[in-house]
N, C-alpha and C positions, 0 to 999 in steps of 0.2 A: 400884615400880621403884627408889625411893630405897635400899631394902635391898640390891638387886642392885648398885648402884654402890658402896655401902659395902663389900660383900663383895669386889668386884673390887679395890678399893684395898687391902684387907687381904691379898689373895692375893699381892701383891708383897713382903710382909714376913713371911709365915708359912711354916713348914715343912709337911711332910705326914707322915701315918702310913701304915700298910698295908705294911710291909716284906715281908709274905708274898705280895704280888702277883707275877705273872709278871714277868720282867725287862723285857719290853716296856712294862709299865705302872708302872715305877719310874724316872721321869726324874730326872736330876740337877738341882741347884738352878738352874743357868743355863737349862735347858730349861723348868723349871717357871715361871720368870719370863717366858720368852718366851711360853708358853701363856697365862699370866695377863694379859699385856699385849695379847694378840690381841683385836680387837673381837668375834670369835666367842665369846669366853669369857663375854660378857654373856648370850648365849643359854643357855649351859650353866648358869650360875648362876641364871638365871630358871627353867630346868627344875627345878633343885634346890629353889628357893623354892616353886614350885607343888607339887612332890612332898611337901614338908614339910607341906602343908595337906591331903594326900590321906589318907582313912581307910584303915586296914588292911582287907584283903579279907574277913577274918572277919566284919566288921561290915556291909560292903556287898557283897552277892553279885550278880554279873551274872545276867541272865535265862538260865537254863539251857535255855530253849526255843529259843534262837537257835543255829542250827547253827554260826555263825561266831564264837561267844562267845570261844573259846579264842584264835582268831587276833587278834581286836581286843584282848583282854586281854593277850596276849603282846606285842603292839606297845606297849601302854600300859606294861606292866611293864618292857620294855626302856627306854622313855623315862624311867621313874623311876630305874632303876638307872644309866643313863648320866649323868643329871643329878646324882644323888647321888655316884656313883663318881668322875667326873672332877672334881667340885668338891672332894671329899675328897682326891683325889690332889694337887691343887694347894694347897688351903688347910689341910687337916688338921683341920677342925672336927669334933669327935666327935659333934655332933648329927646329922650326915649318916650316920655309922655306926650310930647308935642307930635312926634312922628306917629305914635300909636293912634292918637285921636284923629289925625288926618286919614289914616288907613281905615279906621273903624267907620268914620262918617262917609267917606267916599265909597266904601264897600257896601254899606247899607243902601246908598243911593243907586249904586250900579247893579245890584242884584235884587231887585224887587221880586216878591213871590208871584206877582201877576205876569211876569215874563213867562210865556208859554213853555219855552225850552227849559227853563229852570224849574218851574213848578212840576213839570212832567218827568223830571229826572228821577233816578233811583232814590229811595228814601234814605239810604246811607249817605248820599251826597248832601241832602239837606241837614242830616245830623252832623256831618263833618263841618259844614258851614256854620251851624249853630255853635259847635264846640269852639271854633275860632273866635266867635263873638263872645262866648262865655269867658274864655281865657283873657281876652282883652278887658272884660269887665272886672275880672279878679283884681287887676292892678290899676286900671285907669277909669273906673266908673266915676269917681269923684272929680276927674279932670274934664269930663264931658259937661257942656252947658245943659240946662234943663231941656232946651229944644233938641239937643243932640241925644240926650238920654231918651226922650220920647221917640226920636227916629229909630233908635235901637229897639225900643220896646215894640213899636209898630212893626218893624221888620221881623223881629222874632215871633211876634204873635201871628203874623201872616203865615210863616213857615209851619209853626206848630199847629195852627187851626187847619191849614190845608192838609196836613198829615193826619190829624185826628179824624178827618172825614173818612179816611181809609182804614184807620187802626182797628175799628170795631166791626168791620165787615169780614165775616168768615171767608168770603170769596177773595179777599186781598191775598196776593201771593206770598207775602212775608208774615201773614197772621200767625201768631203764637210762637212757634219754635224758632224761626229764623233769627240770626244774630242782629239783623237790622233793627229789631225792636229796641235792643240795648243801645246800638249805635245812634239811633235817632232820639229816643226818649230819655236817655241819660243826659246828653247835652241840653235837650229841651227843658228838662227839669232844672238843670243848673242855671240856665239863663233866666228862667222864670223866677227864681228866688230873689233876683235883683229888683223885681217889679211887683212885689206882693201888695204894694199900696195902690196899684193901678187896676182899673176894671178888668175882670176876667182872669187875672193871673193866679188867684188862689185856686180857681177851678182847674186851670191848666196844670198846676202842680199836682192837684189831686188826680187828674187824668193820667199824668206821667207815672205817678205811683201805682195806680191801678193797672196800667198796661205793663209796667215793668214786673209787677208781681205775677201777672199772667204769664209773662215770658219766662220768669224764673221757674214757675211751676210746670210749664210745658217744655222748656228748653233743657231741663236737667231731669235725669231719671230719679227713681225713688232713693237710690244710694248717693245721689249727687253728681253722677257722671254726666258731662255735657252731651247732648244728643248730636251736636255737630263736633267738629274737630276741636281739640283742646286750645289751640291758638285762637280760633274764632271765638270761643267762650271768653277767653281773656280779653281779646280785642274789644268786645262789646261790654264785658263785665267791668273793666277798669273805668269806663265812663259812668257806668251805673253806680259803681262803688264810690266814685268821687261825688256824685250827686247824693248818694246815701249818707256820706260823711258830712257834707255841708248841710243837708236836711236835718240830720240828727243834731248837729251843732246848734241849729236854730230852734231846737225843741220839737221838730217834726217827727213823723213816724220813723221807726228804726227798721229799715229794710234788711239790715244785717241779721235780724232775728228770724227771717224767713227760713223755714226748715231746710230747704234744698241748698240755699246759699251757705248755710252753716255747714252742711255736709260736704260741699264741693272739695275743699282742701283736704278733707279726710280720705278722699278717693285717690289722691296723688301717690301714696305708697304702693297701691296696686298697679299704677301706670308707669312708675319710674323704671328706666332701663338700668339693669345692674351694672355697677362700676362706672356709671356716668351720672350727670345731673340732667339728663334729657327725659322728657315725657314721651312715652309711646304715642304715636300719632296715627290718625286715620281721618277720613272724611274731609279732604281738602286741606288739612292742616300740615304744617311742616314741623320737623324736630326742633324743639327749643326747651330751655330750662323753665322751671317755675319762676315767676317774677313778682311784680308789685302786688298782685292779688293776695299773696301770702301776707304782706305787710298790712294791707287794708283790713283783712280779716283778723289778724293778730291784734291790731290796735283796737278795732271796733268791738270784738267779742272777747278780748283777753283770752285768746285761743292758744294754748301752749303748743298744740300740734302745728298750727299755721306758723307759729314763731320758730319751731324747730326746722320746718321745711325752708323758711326764709333764711335761716342761718347756715343750713347745711347743703341745700340743693339749689337754691335760687341763683339767678344771675345778678343779684343785689340791685336789680332795677336800674342799672346804669343807663339804659335807653331812655328812662323817664326822669333823669336828673334835672333839677334838684328836688322834684317831688318825692323821690325816695328818702332824701335826708329830712324833708319836712315831716314825713310820716314817721320816720324812725325816731323823731324827737318826742312823739306821743308816748304815753305810758303803755307798756306792753308786758306780757307775762314772761316768766322764765320758760325756756323751751322744754318741752317734754314729749317725746315720741319713742315708744319702745317697739322697735321693729320686730323683736322676737315674739311679740303678742299679735302681730298681724298675720292673717292667713297667707299661705303660699299659693293660693289660687283664688280666683274671683270670677263669678259669672254675673254679668249685668243683663237683667232680663229684658228690658225694653229694646236695647240694641242687639241683644244676643251676642255679646262680646265675651269670649272666654280667654282668661289669662292664667298661665301657670308659671311658677318660678321656683328656683332653689333658694334664693335669698336676694340681697341687694348689693353685695360687694363685688369686687373685681374677680372673685373666684366663682361667681354665680352665673346662671343662665335664665332665660325667659323665652316663652313662646306664646303667641296669641293668634286667635282666629275670630272673625266676626261674620255672622251669617244670620241676619235678622230682617225684619220688614223695613221697607221704606216708610218712614214714620208719617208721611203725609200722603200715602198711597191712595187713601179713600177720597181725597180731595184733589182732583186733577189740577185745580187752579193754584194750589200751594206748592212751595218749593223750599227745600233746605239744602245745605251743602252735603252732597253724597256722591258716590262714584259706583261704577260698574265693577264692584270688587267683592261680591259675596263669596265667602270661602277663602279669600286672600289671607295668607299667613305672614307673620313677622317672626324673626328669630334673632335673638341677641345673646351674646355670651362673652364673659371675661373682658368686659369693657369695649367690645367691638360690636358693630351693627352688621349682621350678615344678611338675612332676608329682610328687606325694608319696604315700607310704604313710600310711594313716590310723591305724596302730597299734591300740590298744584302742578308739579312737573310731569304731566301725563302726555302720552302719545296720541296725537290726533290723527296720525297716519295720513296726513295730507287732506283730511276731510273735515272741514269746519263744523259739520253737523255732529261730529262725535265730541266736539269740545275737548275738555281736559279729563274726561272720565272714562276713557276706553279701557276695556279689559286687557288690551295689549300691554298696558302699563301696570299689571298686577300679577301676583304669583298665583295664577289660575291656569286653567286648561283652555286652549283654543281649538276649534274645529274648522279646518280649512281657513284659518286666519280669523275666524269670527268668534266672538265671545258673548257676553251678557248684553242685555238691552241698554240703550243709551240712558245715562243717569247723570243728574246734575243739571243746573240751569233750568229746572222745571220738572222733567220726568224723573222717575227712579225705579229701581228694581228691588224685588223682595226675595228672601230666602227663609229657611226655617232651620233652627237648631233642634235636632231630634233628641240629642243627649249631650250633656256636658257634666263630667264627673271628675273628682279627684280621689284616686285610690291610694294616695300616699306615695308608693313607689313610682306611680305614673299618673298622668292626667289623660283624659280621653274625651273626644267630642265627635259626634256624627252630625253632619250638616247636609241639608237637601237644598241645592241651588237650582233645581229644575226650573222653577218659575223665572228666575233671573235670566236663564239662557233662552227662555221662550219669549221674552219681550218685557217692556216696561208698563207702568200704569197708564200710559197714554195709548197703549195698544200698538206701539211700534214694534216690529219684529226684531229678532236677534238670530243667533246661530240656529236655534231650534233643536231641542233634544227630547228623547223619551225620558231620560233621567240624568241627573248630575249629582251624584252622591260623593261626598268627601269625608273620609274618616281620618282623624289625626290622633297621634299619641305624643305626649311629651314625657320622656323617661328621665327620672332623676338618678343621680349617681349613687352607686353603692357597689361593694365587692369589686373595686377596681374599674368599674365602668364610669364613663363621664356622662354628663347630660346630653341627650340627643332627641331628635324629633323624627317621626315617621308620618308620611303623608300618602294616603291611598285614594285613588280616584276611579270611580265607577261611572263612566260617562259615555253615552252613545246617542246618536241622533236618529239612525235608521238602520237598515240592513246592508248599507253600502259601505265600502271602504273609504275612509277619509284621512287626510293628513291631520293628525292630532298632535298638538304642541303643548308640552309641559313647560312652565316658566317659573323662574325665581329672579326677583328683582334685587339688584346689587347697586351700591354706591360706586361712583366712577373711580374711587381710589383703590378699588380691589383689582387684583390680578388673578386671572383664571387659567389654570392648567387643565385642558380637556383630557378626559380619559374615555376609553371605549364605552363604558356605561356609567358616566358620571363626570366628576370634576374635582379638583382641589383648588379652593379659593384662599388666597393670601392677601395680606395688606400690601399695597404697593409701596415701593421705596420712594420717599419724597425727594424733591430736588434739594441740593445742599445749600443753595444760596438764592437770594433775590436781589433785584436792583430797584433803586428808587432815587429820586432827586430830593434831598432834604429841603426843609421849609425855606431856609435862607440861602440856598446854593444857587449858582447860575444854572442856566439850561444845560442839559447834557444829552447823551445819546448812547445807544447800544447798536453795534453794527456787526452783522453776521455775513460771512461769505458762503454762498450756497451754489453748488454745482449740479447741473442737470445733464444727464446723458442724452436726453431727447426732449422735444417740446412737451411741456407739462402744464396742466391747469391745476391750480392749488387753491384751497380754502385756507383762511387764517383763523387760528384759535390762539388764545393767550391765557395763561394761568395768572389771574390778577387778584389784587386786594386793594381796597381803598384804605390807605393807612393814615390819612389826615384826621384832624379834629372834626372835619365835615366830610362825610362820605360823598356828598354831591359834588364836592370841590377837590376831590383827590382820586378820581376814577377814570382819567382819560390820558391818552398819549397821541403823538403823531406817528403815522407809519408812512414810510416812503420806500420805493423800490427803484434801485439803480439811479439814485439821486433825483428822482422825479419829484413832482409837486407833493408835499406832505398831505396825507389824508387824516382827518380827525377821527380818532377811534374812541368813541364813548363806550366804555366797556360795561357800564351798569353794574360794576362790581360792588360787593358789600364789604362788611368788616371781616369776613372770612374768605380764604382763598377759594376760588371757583373758576372753572374753565368758562371763557366767554369767546364768542366768535364774531366775525364781521358778517352780519346777515345781508341777504340780497334785498330785503325789505323789512319794514317794522310793522308788525301786526300782532299786538300782544293778546288779543282776545279771541282769535280764531285759530286757524291752522298755523303751525310753526313756519317761519320764513326759512327758505333754503339758504345755504351759505353763498356768499358772494365769491365768485371764482376769479382768479388772477392768472393771466397767461405768462409763462416763462419760456423763452427759447432755449435751445440746447446751449450749454456753456455756463460760465460763472456769472452769478448775480449778487448784488448787494442789497440786503434788507436792513433798514434802519428804523429803530423805534426810539423816538426822542421825546423830550419833556414837553408836555402841554400843561398839566397840573402837577404841582409839587406834591410829594408824599404818596403819589400813586405807585403801587408796587407790582412787580412782575417777576415770576420765577422762570418762565419759559414760553416760547411760542411753539405752535404745532402747525405744520403744513399738511393738510389732507389732500388726497389726490382725487376724491370724488365729493360731490356736494353733501352726501350723507355721512361721510367718514368723520369720526370723532376721536378725541384722544383716548377714550376708554377702550376702543378697539382700533388701534392705530394702523393695522394693515401695513401698507408700504409707505405710510406717511412719515414725516420727519419731525423729530423734536429738536428745538433749538434752545437749549438751556442758556441762561444768562452768563453762566461761567464760561461758555464757549464764544462769547461775543467780545468785540473790542469796545472798551468802555472809555468815553471821552467826556469832557466838560464837567458839569456838576453831578452827573450820574455816579452813584457809588454802588458797589456790591457789598452785601451784608450776609452773614451766615443765617440760614433758616434752620433753626433748631426745633425739630419736631420728633419726639420719640414715637416709634412705631413698633407695636408688639410683634412677636414672632408667631402669634396665634394663627390658626388656619381653620378652615371648615371643609370637611370632606363630604362629598355628595355622591350617593349611589342612586342610579335611576334605572328601573327595569320596567318592561312592558310586555304585553301579550305578543307583540311583534318586535323585530329589531329596532333599536333606538339609535338615531343619529344625533350626537351631541354637538352643539355649536354655541357660540356667543355672538351677540350683536349689541348695539346701543342705539339710543334715540335721544333726540333733543325735545324739550317740552313744548306743548302748545303755548303755554304762558311763560314766555322767555324771561319775564321780569322776576319770576319767583325761583328760589333755589330748590334743588340743584339744577344746573344747566345741562347736565348729561346724566343719563341713567344707563347702567350696564344690565344686560339681560342674559342669564344662563338659560339655554333652551334645549329641549330634547324632542325630536320628531319621531312619530311612529305611524306607519300606514296601517290602519286597523279600523274595524267596525266599532269595537270598544277597546281602547288601548290598555285599560286596567293598569294605569301607571302606579308604581309603588316606589316611593323615594325614602331614603334614609339620609338625614342631615345631621352630621356630627361635628360640632365646634370642638376644637382641640387646642390645648396649650402646647408650647414647644416640647415639653417633656412627655406628653401623652402620645402613645402609639395608636395608630388607626386600628379599629376593630376589624375583624374578618366578617364580611357581610355576604350572605348567600340568599338567592331567591329560588324557590322550588315551585314550579308550575306543573308538575307531573300529574297531579290529580285534577280532573276537570272541575271547574267551578271553585277552585281553591288555590290560594297563593300562600306559601309559608316562607317567612323571612326569618333568617337566623343571624343574630348579631353576637359574635363571640368576642368577649373581653377577657383580659388576663384572669379575672376572678369570677366570671359569671358568663352564662350563655342565656341570651334573651331570645324568645321566640314569639313572633306575631303570626297568628293564624287568621287569615282573611277569607271568609266565605263570600264569594262574589255573586252568588245567585240572588236575584231580586235586588232589594236595597242592601242586602248583605249584612254580615256581622263580622266583627273583628275582636280578637282577644289577645292579651299579652300575658306572658309569664317569664319570670326570671329564675334560673336555677344556678345557685352558687357552685363554683367549681372547687373541689377539694385539691389542695396542693400537697406535695410530698411532706411538708412540715406539719400538716394538720393531722 
């Protein structure tokens, strides 16, 4: 690390080379000094330092038997080029140029498109590879000899032309909507701009523009909402927007003027979670703030709304440093967004996504439900990111996430055929443990939103998920039902009532009694107090401290003494964070038991704390691996966690007594906080300061038959994606049709719980009464057929009125 600090100091006084770089990547001296002085520059210089030690690919070839070789190498290659390129841009040291040229040339020679395993890989892998080449050309194109430039041109042309053969075939699985269009043809367009004077490349640019316009028109709905998850739209659109920026800088067509791309950022206010900077997520995406897409649109279209979102809600694009600072230097408008003029509800017709809210601040709440068609259902061969989640709801209030979408972290239930899209991982109803048809990685399920309205005091939707429970568009069966109707209300506050939601389920498969399970998905940081007909959900209390080995400290260790009364088998979990300037180089420890040989624990932690376990096997793309179990005899034992990579952070370990036990539902497992360990060597304890609100969410669940409330948790099929653990609140009823009725009321500390009653005394009718200090709400639910549901609020007169 000493070399990194010396390079950073030198950056403040050195010029840069590479005048042939696109204008965007030629900052003036003042901007270079600003970039050099930014703390994130340490990470970039560290990337360059590591890359200088990497052998050229001609000497170390990856395993060609791995289908995903090109993807992982493309990611690594981009990492190399960004580290070398941005360091060269700021410092101008020719050693970076020399190394980059070696890597570019050897890579083009080692990854020819006519290699069968490479050319047959996923289209996103080819796009990732081309993006690495494009980044290298940004900074080092003029360092390549004419022969080397031709090698790059020929290599890129091979990948582009090979993919173009598929791009215009409607039977291609990623045709039109899938984000792979942007991931591939954004980089393809960028690299093509370097070779416009060579045969075929003007047409390649034109083809890239054509295909990207088709993707924008298909992949976003009429209001600008992405048809796939928000993070997937960003992932592909950022590459498209970079191409669009460079193309426009060269006088080419302006893709930023396409109608749906202009609208995209204007959808964000409808999707933002109140009291946070997170975008509401579905369809395989995870929760994340707006990012660099706002800056691209702000600068390109002089869009004041995009600029407002950039300044107030975004993560400032730190992940993409220093591209964020390069874009910030471009002329942009004054921010302008009047939230008071935005509607408090939105219905997106193509996806049938309904959203209601009270506002955007920490005193506000939001509820959403999606039940629409699988957008490629009529074309069996096509695929988009989707899940078996029709009718799934999300609930947020007062800056907290209560009912959540699980993103990629979905339960495969030990069955790889269910992939990451099982209904087990959504806030839906199961029948004998079965849900909707398999969805994602090809097939998908459809539903219908019969009504979606906003009546001011409350919002209402009725959705019909019958088709989804009867199978997918491939004809694969599912739970099988006569009907699956869900009615939902989102009630806004007034007369002393707080915002709350009501979820009503009219679902039955036949005339037999089944175990019917109502579910609500929660993040693992929640604590659940079960009640006879419901639960009280609170924010969990965080650990007070964490342990780490500072960058320049000697190795250290944490040692716990643990006593077992009888022989016990345990799994190991840890609450970790990668705290260094490089996530990849600050996420591992050594673990040893009773002074035995240390075992390397690669936690795969990210920049935020998350629970990680020691798996029995690594299989990221199918069913989740089970936990590796360790045997302890009766008596006292020593557990030691020691330094492997500096700046890796840990708050606690957890010992589970079964392979499926998780820290979210700890049972008789044991937490080992770092504050209880003996600290030695260079390891240090530091306070973990995280404010946790006293907010809570009360849940009432009633059914036609008695309800058994319980909680469990699961680990995701795709272990590399956050979160690593999901908590499930569940209620079982043995019934033909459970007629589940749930009331979900998020509450601040000062708010009292309402009095909730369910009346089923009249056949075919359920009446729910929610009594607040200043009002009584009544929901009348007619359960005959598809049923009807009505809401009314009656203010309560007080003695002072």
